[in-house]
C-alpha positions in Angstrom: 86.7 177.9 105.5 86.9 179.6 101.7 85.3 183.3 101.3 82.9 184.9 103.1 81.4 187.1 100.7 80.8 183.5 98.8 79.8 181.8 101.5 77.1 184.4 102.3 76.4 184.7 99.0 75.9 180.9 98.4 73.4 180.9 101.9 71.5 183.6 100.5 70.9 181.6 97.3 69.4 178.4 99.2 67.5 180.8 101.6 65.8 182.8 97.9 65.9 179.4 96.1 63.3 177.6 99.3 61.6 180.6 99.2 61.1 181.9 96.0 59.6 178.0 95.1 57.1 177.6 98.1 56.1 181.4 96.9 55.3 179.6 93.2 54.0 176.2 94.7 51.8 178.3 96.8 50.4 181.0 94.1 50.0 178.1 91.1 48.2 176.2 93.8 45.9 179.1 94.7 45.5 180.0 91.3 44.6 176.3 90.2 42.3 176.6 93.2 41.2 179.6 92.1 40.9 179.0 87.9 38.9 175.4 89.0 36.6 177.6 91.6 35.8 180.1 88.8 34.8 177.1 86.0 32.7 175.3 88.7 30.8 178.7 88.7 30.4 178.9 84.9 29.1 175.3 84.5 26.8 176.1 87.3 25.9 179.7 86.0 24.8 177.2 82.5 22.9 174.9 84.2 20.7 178.2 85.9 20.7 179.3 81.9 19.3 176.1 81.0 16.7 175.6 83.5 15.2 179.0 82.8 15.0 178.4 79.0 14.0 175.1 79.5 10.0 174.5 79.5 7.8 171.4 79.9 4.7 171.2 77.8 2.6 168.5 77.8 4.5 166.7 79.7 7.5 166.9 77.3 10.6 168.7 78.3 11.5 171.2 75.1 14.5 173.6 75.5 14.8 176.9 72.4 16.6 176.2 70.2 19.0 179.8 70.7 20.3 178.8 73.5 21.6 180.8 76.8 25.1 179.9 76.2 26.7 179.9 72.1 29.2 177.3 72.6 26.4 174.8 73.5 25.4 175.5 70.0 28.9 175.2 68.4 30.1 171.3 67.0 33.0 170.4 69.3 33.0 173.8 71.3 34.5 172.0 74.5 31.1 172.8 76.6 28.1 170.0 76.6 25.0 169.8 77.9 22.4 167.4 78.2 18.8 166.8 80.2 17.7 163.4 81.3 14.6 161.7 82.8 14.5 159.6 86.2 15.0 156.6 84.4 18.3 158.3 83.1 16.4 158.4 79.5 18.3 161.1 77.6 15.7 163.5 76.5 17.9 166.1 75.1 21.4 166.8 74.0 23.5 170.3 72.9 24.2 170.9 69.5 27.9 170.8 70.3 27.4 167.4 71.7 26.2 165.9 68.7 27.9 162.3 68.0 29.5 161.8 71.5 28.5 159.1 74.0 28.6 161.7 77.3 29.1 159.9 80.5 26.9 162.2 82.4 25.6 161.3 85.9 21.7 160.7 85.6 18.3 159.5 87.9 20.0 162.7 90.6 16.6 163.3 92.9 16.0 166.8 92.6 18.1 169.6 94.6 20.8 166.7 95.1 23.8 167.8 92.7 27.1 165.9 91.5 30.4 166.6 90.5 32.6 164.4 87.9 35.1 164.1 85.7 34.7 162.2 82.3 36.9 161.1 80.0 35.4 161.7 75.9 37.5 160.6 72.9 41.0 161.1 74.6 39.2 164.6 76.5 38.9 165.1 80.1 35.7 166.4 81.2 34.4 168.3 84.1 31.0 167.7 84.8 28.4 169.2 86.7 25.1 167.6 87.1 21.7 168.7 89.4 18.4 167.1 90.1 15.6 168.9 89.1 11.6 168.2 90.3 9.4 169.4 88.4 5.6 170.3 89.2 2.8 169.3 86.6 -0.7 169.1 86.9 -2.5 167.5 88.7 0.2 167.9 92.1 2.6 165.2 91.0 6.4 166.1 90.4 8.5 165.0 87.3 12.2 164.8 87.9 14.9 165.7 85.8 18.6 165.4 85.4 20.5 168.6 84.3 24.0 168.5 83.4 26.9 170.7 81.8 30.4 169.6 81.2 33.5 171.4 80.0 36.9 170.2 79.5 39.6 170.7 81.6 42.3 171.2 78.3 40.8 174.8 78.4 41.7 174.9 82.4 45.0 173.8 81.8 46.0 176.1 79.0 44.3 178.7 81.6 47.3 177.7 84.2 50.2 176.8 82.4 50.3 180.1 80.9 49.8 181.6 84.3 52.2 179.0 85.2 55.1 179.8 82.7 54.2 184.2 83.6 54.4 183.3 87.4 57.6 182.1 86.7 59.3 184.5 84.3 58.5 187.4 87.5 59.8 185.1 90.0 62.8 184.8 87.8 62.8 188.3 87.4 62.8 189.1 91.2 65.0 186.3 92.3 67.7 187.8 89.6 66.7 191.1 91.1 67.0 190.2 94.9 70.2 188.4 93.9 71.8 191.6 92.8 70.6 193.5 95.7 72.0 191.0 97.8 75.6 191.1 96.2 75.7 195.0 96.2 74.9 194.7 99.8 77.6 192.1 100.9 79.9 194.2 98.8 79.0 197.5 100.8 78.5 195.8 104.2 82.1 193.8 103.4 83.7 196.3 102.5 85.3 197.4 105.6 86.9 194.2 105.3 88.3 195.0 102.6 89.6 198.4 103.8 91.2 196.0 107.0 92.4 193.7 104.1 94.3 197.2 101.5 95.7 198.6 105.0 97.6 195.9 106.5 99.3 194.9 102.4 100.0 198.9 102.8 101.9 198.0 105.9 103.3 195.0 104.4 104.4 198.0 101.6 105.7 199.6 104.2 103.4 202.2 102.9 101.9 203.1 106.8 102.7 201.5 110.3 99.4 201.1 112.0 95.6 200.5 111.2 94.7 204.5 111.5 91.7 203.7 109.1 88.1 204.5 110.5 86.4 201.1 110.8 82.8 200.0 112.2 82.9 199.4 116.3 82.8 195.5 115.3 86.3 196.0 114.2 87.9 198.2 116.3 88.6 194.9 118.7 90.1 194.0 115.5 92.0 196.8 114.5 93.0 197.4 118.1 94.0 194.5 118.6 96.9 194.5 115.8 98.2 197.5 116.5 98.8 196.9 119.7 100.6 193.5 118.5 102.9 195.6 116.0 104.0 198.3 118.7 104.7 195.3 121.1 106.4 193.2 118.6 108.4 196.5 117.8 109.5 197.2 121.0 110.3 193.9 122.5 112.5 193.6 119.4 114.0 197.1 120.1 114.4 195.9 123.9 116.1 192.9 123.4 118.7 194.6 120.8 119.2 197.1 123.8 119.8 194.9 125.7 122.2 192.4 123.9 124.4 196.2 122.6 124.4 196.9 126.5 125.4 192.7 127.3 127.8 193.4 124.6 129.3 196.6 125.9 129.7 195.6 129.5 132.3 192.6 128.6 134.0 193.9 126.3 136.4 195.8 129.6 136.4 192.4 131.4 137.5 190.6 128.4 140.5 192.6 127.9 141.1 192.7 131.2 141.6 189.2 130.5 143.7 189.7 127.9 146.0 191.6 129.4 146.7 189.2 132.2 147.1 186.3 129.7 150.5 188.7 128.6 151.7 188.1 132.0 150.9 184.6 132.5 153.3 181.5 131.5 154.3 181.1 128.3 152.2 177.9 128.5 149.1 178.8 129.7 149.3 182.0 128.0 147.9 180.1 124.5 145.7 178.1 126.6 144.4 181.9 127.9 143.9 183.4 124.5 142.3 180.7 123.3 139.0 180.3 126.4 139.2 184.2 125.7 138.4 183.7 122.0 135.2 180.9 122.2 134.0 183.0 124.8 134.1 186.3 122.4 133.1 184.7 119.5 130.2 182.8 121.6 128.7 185.9 123.0 129.4 187.3 119.3 126.9 184.7 118.1 124.4 184.6 120.3 124.0 188.1 120.2 124.0 188.2 116.6 121.6 184.8 116.9 119.3 186.7 119.6 119.2 190.1 117.2 117.3 187.6 114.1 114.2 188.9 114.5 112.7 186.1 111.7 109.3 186.4 109.3 106.7 188.9 109.7 103.6 189.4 107.8 103.0 192.6 108.8 106.9 194.0 108.1 108.0 196.6 105.6 109.4 194.7 102.9 113.3 195.8 102.4 115.0 196.9 98.9 118.0 194.4 98.8 119.7 196.5 96.3 119.8 199.2 98.8 121.4 197.5 101.6 123.7 194.8 99.3 125.5 198.0 97.8 125.8 199.8 101.3 127.5 197.0 102.8 129.5 196.2 99.4 130.4 200.0 99.9 131.8 199.3 103.7 133.9 196.0 102.7 135.3 197.9 99.1 136.8 199.8 102.0 137.8 197.3 105.0 139.6 195.4 101.5 140.7 197.8 100.1 144.3 196.0 99.6 142.9 193.8 97.8 140.8 195.3 95.1 137.7 193.1 95.4 136.0 194.3 92.0 132.2 193.6 93.8 129.0 192.6 91.0 125.6 193.0 91.6 122.7 191.3 89.4 119.6 192.5 90.9 117.1 192.3 87.9 113.6 192.1 89.6 114.9 194.6 91.9 114.1 191.9 94.8 112.4 192.7 97.8 112.9 191.1 101.2 110.0 190.3 103.5 111.2 190.9 106.9 113.3 192.8 109.0 116.2 195.7 108.0 118.8 194.5 110.7 118.5 191.1 110.1 118.5 191.9 105.8 121.9 193.3 107.1 123.0 190.3 109.0 122.6 187.9 106.3 124.6 190.4 103.6 126.8 191.2 105.8 127.7 187.5 106.5 127.5 186.5 103.3 129.4 189.5 101.6 132.1 189.6 104.7 132.7 186.0 104.0 133.0 186.2 99.8 135.6 189.1 100.7 137.9 186.9 103.0 138.0 184.2 100.9 137.6 185.7 97.2 141.1 186.8 95.2 139.6 189.5 93.4 135.7 188.9 92.6 132.7 188.8 93.9 129.5 188.1 92.5 125.8 188.4 94.3 122.4 187.7 92.4 119.3 188.3 94.2 116.5 186.5 92.4 112.4 185.0 93.4 111.7 182.5 95.1 108.9 180.1 95.7 105.4 182.1 96.6 104.3 185.3 96.5 107.4 186.8 99.0 110.2 184.2 98.0 113.5 185.2 97.5 117.1 183.6 96.4 120.0 184.9 97.5 123.0 183.9 95.4 127.1 184.9 96.5 129.7 184.0 94.5 133.5 183.9 94.7 136.7 183.6 93.2 138.2 181.8 96.0 139.6 178.2 96.1 135.8 177.5 97.5 134.6 174.7 100.0 135.3 171.0 99.9 132.5 168.7 100.0 133.5 167.0 103.0 133.2 170.8 104.9 130.3 172.5 104.0 128.7 170.8 106.6 130.9 171.6 109.3 132.0 175.2 108.7 128.0 176.0 108.8 128.3 175.5 112.8 129.9 177.9 115.2 133.5 178.2 115.8 134.1 176.4 112.7 136.9 177.7 109.8 137.8 176.1 106.9 141.4 178.0 107.6 142.8 178.8 111.1 145.4 181.5 108.9 142.8 183.3 107.8 141.2 185.8 110.5 137.6 185.4 112.0 135.9 183.7 114.6 133.9 181.1 112.3 130.1 181.9 113.2 129.5 184.2 110.2 127.4 181.5 108.1 126.3 180.0 111.1 124.8 183.3 111.8 123.0 182.9 108.1 122.2 179.6 108.5 119.7 180.3 111.5 118.7 183.9 109.7 117.5 181.6 107.3 115.6 179.0 109.3 114.0 181.7 111.5 112.7 183.0 108.4 111.8 179.6 107.1 114.2 179.3 104.3 118.3 177.3 104.2 121.4 177.8 103.4 123.4 175.9 100.9 127.2 175.9 100.1 128.3 174.1 96.3 130.6 175.2 93.2 130.8 178.1 91.5 129.8 177.6 87.7 130.7 181.8 87.7 133.5 182.1 89.5 135.1 179.0 89.2 135.1 179.4 93.9 132.3 178.6 96.9 128.9 179.5 96.5 126.7 179.7 99.2 122.9 180.8 98.7 120.2 181.3 101.0 116.2 180.5 99.8 113.7 182.1 101.6 109.9 181.3 101.5 107.2 183.5 100.8 105.6 184.0 103.4 
């Protein structure tokens, strides 16, 4: 889905672009119409000024040398005028139009007007022509057509300047609006960032619930997450308490069965002992397997070295007669992203297996794995190792590489189940460091 902030910004940018684009087109069209309307008004004013300055003497139309519009007196000024008779003959032409053949409208009847666009020497002109009737002696009327033209390049230049200014202002407004939108989004999405930070705090073990002040829209989400956390912890506690109660309640019946087996016939004692051991191992395996909670993205990260040292200290006392020299290699201070009880069970089984089979040395290496929270745990010993044909078999419940060594054969099976519960895997190889066995657990990142 991508970032909400990015999606909102892109949507705002699209709406802003469409709105400002439509605004720019509308303003440009309005200004263009207004500018052309103003030019038309000026041309009309020039016509009326010429009419007021014109005189008809003895049937001849005359205009003064000092014209009302000064640009009509300047050659090539871009403003031109002429007067023509009813038959189209040009009677007068402004000094600015000297040498030009203007294709203007002529022969209009009195009161009629005409707007045209004409081209002269590569220039476009907007021309206005007006038919005029002039009364002469005897009550007759003499007809004339007055025309005024202006170059359109001046209009286009004016419009172009306006468009440049408009684009600068609209561009600045767009940048300001976009910046404002970004600030509004940052402020509006602040509660979501606080929720994410609080969740990371839960993952790091800094808090156990979402306790911040959140907006009404996020309250159902945060309340639901807190309820989920409480339910998960309560359920895990109930499971472990139930398993502990089950194990405690079965100890006495098993003890009774063992005592009863001693009174059985010699040929049945071994069978009963094996059956009781199988029941005991199965119960222990299922209890330890069910106690593994599996990965939780909201679990507190547990320092591996802290748990490993406690387990090594306990095993040093249990196997004191062997004088085991155990080493911990944890240069990156690895963290286990899961339940602390699962880490105790995982390392306890791995290290107990290594202590049991080693001669004198055990080495635990903690390294980062794949992903942000990945972890690799490797336990080496200097014992006899595990032959390749048996490496898969010893991961099964009740399987033991050597029946002469005490145990129920469930340790590595529990390690495998915990690793699988966290989406990881277990590998057994030869130890290149101590020449015995190496058991590696790879846990992916969350």
